[in-house]
C-alpha positions, 0 to 999 in steps of 0.5 A: 848166381851171376848178375850182369852187367855188374862184375866184382872184378870190373867194379874193383878195377874202377877208380874211386869209391865202390858206390861210384864205381857201381853207378858208373858201371850202370851208366855205361851199361845204359849208354851201350844199350845193355840195360834198356829203359824199363829194365828192373834192376836187381834188389839191393841185397842181391846185388850187394851179395854178388859184388861182395859189398854192403847193402848201403854201398849199392843203395848209394850207387842207385841214389847217385844213378837216380840223381843223374836221371838214369834210374827211378826207384819206388818203395815196394816196386824196385828200381827201374832204368830210365835211360841215358840223358839225351837232348839239352833240356834246360836245368835251371833248378826251378820247377820242371824243365821238361817244357824247355826240351829241344823239339822232338824229331822222333817218328811220332812226337806227342809231347808238345800241345801243338795245334795240328795241321788244318790248312794253316799254311795255305791260308797264311800264305795267301794272306801274307801275299795279300798284305805284302802286295798292298800299298802302304798308306803314307801315315801308316807305320812300315811293316819292316822299319818301325815299331808298333804302338805299345800294346797294339794300335786301335785296329789291332785291339778292335779286331782282338776284342771282336775275336775274344767276345763270346756269350756275355763276355764282350771286352772293349778294345781299349781294355786290351794289350797285344803281346807276343804270345800268351806266355809274355802275357802271363809274365806281365800279369805276374809282375803286375799282380804280385811282388817278390816273395808273394805266393801264387796258388795254382792247380796241383797239375798245371802249365810248368812254364808259369811255375818257372817264370814265377819262381825265377821272379822270386814268387812262391808257387803253391798247389791246390787240389783239383777234381774233375772240373779243375781247382776244388773250391774247398781246397782253394779256400783253405789254401787262401786262408793258410798262405794269404796268396797274392794271385791264383793262376788257373786254366778253367777251359781245357785245363792242361793236362787234364782237359777239364772244363770248369762249369760256370757255377764253379767259376763263380765259386772261385771268383767269390773266394778271390773276392773274399780273400782279395787275391788276383786271378790270372786266367789262362784261356789259351785253349778256350776258343777250341771249346765251342760251348764254353762258359764265360771266363772268370774275367767276366765274373770278376773283372776288377781282380782278373787278368785274362790271357789268351792267344792265337797259337792253340786255336789257329796255329802255333807259329802265330805268336800273338797274344791278348791280355786284359788286366783289371781296369785299375792295373791297365797302365801298369800292366801295359808298361810292364809288357812294353818293358819285357817285349817292346812290341809285337813284330809288325808283320806278325801283328798285321797278319793276326789282325787280318786273320781275325778280321776276314774270317779266316781265323774263325774258319781255321779254328773250326777246322782245328776242332774237326781235326781234333775230333777225328784224332780223339776218335783215333786215340779212343780206338787205339787205347780202348779200355784205358782210363782216359781224360779227354775232350773232343776239342782238346789238343791232348789226352791225359792217360792213367797207367797200369800200376806196373808202370811208373810215368817216367819209366813209361816215357823212356820206354816210349822214347826208345821206340821213337815216340815222345810223350810227357810224364805226368810229373812234368805238370806237377806242382809240389808232390802228388801221387796221381801224377806218377801214374799218368802221361799226357799224349799231345795228339795234336802234334803229329803231322798226320793222322797216320803218324798219330795212329802209328805212335798210339799203336806203340803206346798201346803195345807198351801198355800191353807188354808192361815194363821189361822184367829183370833180365839181370839175374841169370 
């Protein structure tokens, strides 16, 4: 029996301990393409016999390769090649850094939850031309030679209040803070609502940038079980009793990555638990405007304990880094000061552009076009992935897909990357440990620049699902 690319003579010729020599040979084979992503490696005993080493030596070699991100092992299934590390994904040692990876330049990028093209460029070009051509009033701040009022001026906040109003939820302009995107708003909310050492509860699968922010700030992040509507009230109540949290971070509308929309009844249950246990809620509603018939936010039900955060990036266009934060009234000045300390002010031109889009109806029009485009893209996804287990919503920017038992999420992601398709592994959204994430991937179907690019990428995903992982070709 011969096992390639491992040869006893080649291993012996390498310097250092035998286990490291085996791991280095494995790394070289992956880099050269001899071992492709998805390839199943030989069982420990088979490789140990071929190389004349102990099973423990091979086990240490596989463990070293796994620590390098080159292979992934599962009890009962074996060890699979993930691929050579690529790009410059940040590794801070806190949470998942998958969201920090350099933007994809693959032929079909479906990794980031971007809003798709829906005429934004033409509309924004026209509005920018209009803004720059307008004469500047003597008492108005310059677009290029001044800062804005911290938290936004009255006109900007009034436009934002009108934009955010839906159903019975009608925030007032003087309650709002304008910030440079929802991520800055989340940061300000964490700093306002919690102290170092505090616990923040969140969905077991959630937006990892928040997890990294909280961890870097010295907060502990603890997962709560979710179901088809999002956070499960019983699990939240138990977690609150056990951890005495300072805050809960939650995405109740088009939850990331599952696309779940929480019912109003469930929102009221969550609010009651927060009231009873006296913790703040940080409600991320960045996808909310895409859902035409969404329930009122938790911020309407429990305004005295809820920080409401959203932005224009997902519902109008990703380049519009303008967000809105409504803290509890008692925390408004503290939160405004924190936001100012970390972001000074929104760039005046960006703030003016966002205000005009909200005032003149162009923002609403673009959101409507985005909904239409996403409905069409979900139809493409449903056809391409027919028969697969999908969690989705017609307005969502992504699809949460269950994988067959033959696939592990990271192995599937690497196999897709090798075919030019970038997607996100379920574990990239995991807080703590959960088995459900290792058999799922998120397909950001809004990111491709055209429906044709989307269809091509989904076609490759479907082919990989049909083919299954590459079976071991190492034993001859």
